[in-house]
Steps between C-alpha positions, in 0.01 A plus 500: 500500500649562842585863595870415531513354149319804357749731670795298367361517145443877527856553623640288218305699240608829657862386499481419130335834420770704678845381398768515767759728350752750623236758579544752778188542708386822666554338841865443411536862389359627831753287688774634273393861567560442871869437422551794261559851632222714352427868566271536799166675489528870583852562367536803275624485141827659611548237774432215256744641246765552768462145636445305175654728236338643190225283350556328167179662376252762621161420351238762415269574793152345495184652646463857623194579290313599816606609845370171642727310259857606577769448238698179555867515400687176423872441510633176354817345639647174363350289782196700611258786422421778746163680502474854636199715587616860478859448618453219754533123451165321515626159383796314353471164323745255346502487122403175329786258468394361162206461263390171661451652842148499640419817689506877454560624148769758417410869515309643205735733317 
């Protein structure tokens, strides 16, 4: 079998194994994050609350068992979740759009 034919067969099998649906890929979510205003790294909790309002939910902190493992606080807004170390933003990510989305899972509650 010629290499081109083998490649075509492999692609056809792969296409059948992964149905083309209305799935959102992680790459699409990263592009979407670029368009959404998220809290920037280094903002304080007070600055985030002043700019974005009160969060819909303040989750229990995780970590903090040792000094090397600081407690991470999580605030959930309708469109995104903000992660704080002490009182400063370390990251903010968009929440999953739906159950079919491929990418980061929602925060553990």
